[in-house]
C-alpha positions in Angstrom: 0.0 0.0 0.0 2.8 2.4 0.8 4.3 1.5 -2.6 1.0 2.4 -4.3 0.9 5.8 -2.6 4.5 6.6 -3.7 3.6 5.8 -7.3 0.6 8.0 -7.2 2.5 10.9 -5.7 5.3 10.5 -8.3 2.8 10.5 -11.1 0.9 13.6 -9.8 4.0 15.7 -9.4 5.2 15.1 -12.9 3.6 17.6 -15.4 2.3 16.3 -18.7 3.7 17.6 -22.0 0.3 19.2 -22.7 0.5 21.3 -19.6 4.1 22.3 -20.3 3.2 23.5 -23.8 0.3 25.5 -22.5 2.5 27.2 -19.9 5.2 28.0 -22.5 2.5 29.4 -24.8 1.0 31.7 -22.1 4.5 33.0 -21.2 5.3 33.6 -24.9 2.0 35.5 -25.5 2.6 37.7 -22.4 6.2 38.5 -23.5 5.2 39.4 -27.0 2.3 41.5 -25.7 4.6 43.3 -23.3 7.1 44.0 -26.1 4.4 45.3 -28.4 2.9 47.4 -25.7 6.3 48.9 -24.8 7.0 49.8 -28.4 3.6 51.4 -28.9 3.9 53.4 -25.7 7.4 54.5 -26.5 6.1 56.2 -29.7 4.0 58.7 -27.8 5.6 62.0 -26.9 5.2 63.7 -23.5 4.2 67.3 -23.4 7.8 68.5 -22.6 9.1 66.6 -25.6 6.7 68.2 -28.0 7.8 71.7 -26.9 11.4 70.8 -27.4 10.9 69.8 -31.0 9.0 73.0 -31.8 12.1 75.1 -31.1 14.8 75.7 -33.7 17.4 73.0 -33.6 20.7 74.0 -32.3 23.4 73.4 -34.9 26.8 72.6 -33.3 29.5 72.6 -35.9 32.5 72.4 -33.6 35.8 72.9 -35.5 39.3 72.3 -34.2 42.3 74.4 -35.0 45.7 72.9 -34.4 48.9 74.8 -33.7 51.1 73.3 -36.4 54.3 72.8 -34.3 54.7 71.8 -30.7 55.4 74.6 -28.3 58.6 74.3 -26.2 58.9 76.5 -23.1 61.3 76.7 -20.2 59.4 77.0 -16.9 61.0 78.0 -13.6 60.4 75.8 -10.5 61.3 76.0 -6.9 63.6 73.0 -7.1 64.8 73.3 -10.7 63.6 74.7 -14.0 61.8 72.4 -16.3 61.1 72.2 -20.0 57.5 71.8 -21.2 56.6 70.6 -24.7 52.9 71.0 -25.6 50.9 70.3 -28.7 47.7 72.4 -28.5 44.4 72.6 -30.4 41.6 75.0 -30.0 37.9 74.3 -30.2 35.7 76.9 -31.9 32.0 77.0 -32.7 32.2 77.0 -36.5 34.5 77.1 -39.5 34.3 80.9 -39.9 35.7 81.3 -36.4 38.4 78.8 -37.1 39.6 81.0 -40.0 39.9 83.9 -37.5 41.9 81.8 -35.1 44.2 80.7 -37.9 44.7 84.3 -38.9 45.9 85.1 -35.4 48.0 82.0 -34.7 51.3 83.9 -34.3 49.6 86.1 -31.6 48.2 83.1 -29.8 51.5 81.2 -29.9 53.2 84.3 -28.4 50.5 84.5 -25.6 51.0 80.8 -24.9 54.8 81.1 -24.7 54.7 84.2 -22.4 51.9 82.8 -20.1 53.6 79.4 -19.8 57.0 80.9 -19.0 55.4 82.6 -16.0 54.0 79.4 -14.5 55.6 77.3 -11.6 56.9 74.0 -12.8 56.0 72.3 -9.5 52.4 73.2 -9.9 52.3 72.0 -13.5 53.5 68.6 -12.4 50.1 67.9 -10.8 46.9 67.2 -12.6 45.1 69.9 -10.7 47.8 72.4 -11.6 47.5 71.4 -15.3 43.8 71.9 -15.2 44.1 75.3 -13.6 46.8 76.3 -16.1 44.5 75.2 -19.0 41.6 77.3 -17.7 43.8 80.3 -17.1 45.4 79.9 -20.5 41.9 79.8 -22.1 41.0 83.1 -20.4 44.3 84.7 -21.6 43.7 83.6 -25.1 40.1 84.7 -25.1 41.2 88.1 -23.9 43.8 88.3 -26.7 41.2 87.4 -29.3 38.7 89.9 -27.9 41.3 92.6 -28.4 41.7 91.6 -32.0 38.3 90.4 -33.1 36.0 91.9 -30.4 34.6 88.5 -29.6 35.3 85.4 -27.5 36.2 83.0 -30.3 38.0 80.1 -28.6 35.7 77.8 -26.6 38.3 75.4 -25.3 42.0 74.8 -25.2 43.0 71.2 -25.7 46.4 69.7 -24.9 46.9 66.9 -27.4 50.4 66.4 -25.9 51.9 67.7 -22.6 55.4 66.6 -21.7 57.5 68.0 -18.9 61.2 67.2 -18.3 
């Protein structure tokens, strides 16, 4: 009798293939329905999104101007002077402004040389010092370009190479 009960329990716990196919079918239908619903809901725009598309699109046409040769500068330090070799690029808003920057490259190179020579080599050896130097250099170059073109033309100064010995 105990053996008969074990067999019955064993047969009841085992699902039939028919039930397995039904369960898989229901899960598949729910998944497909969820995907279709998600795609349909994703196509609708919220109120804030509609307003954003009504505005004029902002065209960003960033252009980069490279200084053709690396800049080599001696920088004084508290322990000893160092030599800095930099390759620099400028980021400007559009190609027309890039032409203005190219026109004034000798002035910009001079400003970079003079400003870099006034820096402390020990500060330039740190990441924070380099970031502060880059920001101050940007301000100096913007001031120089304002004097020439009456506009802030340079958006960013980019060091594509910065070596100190």
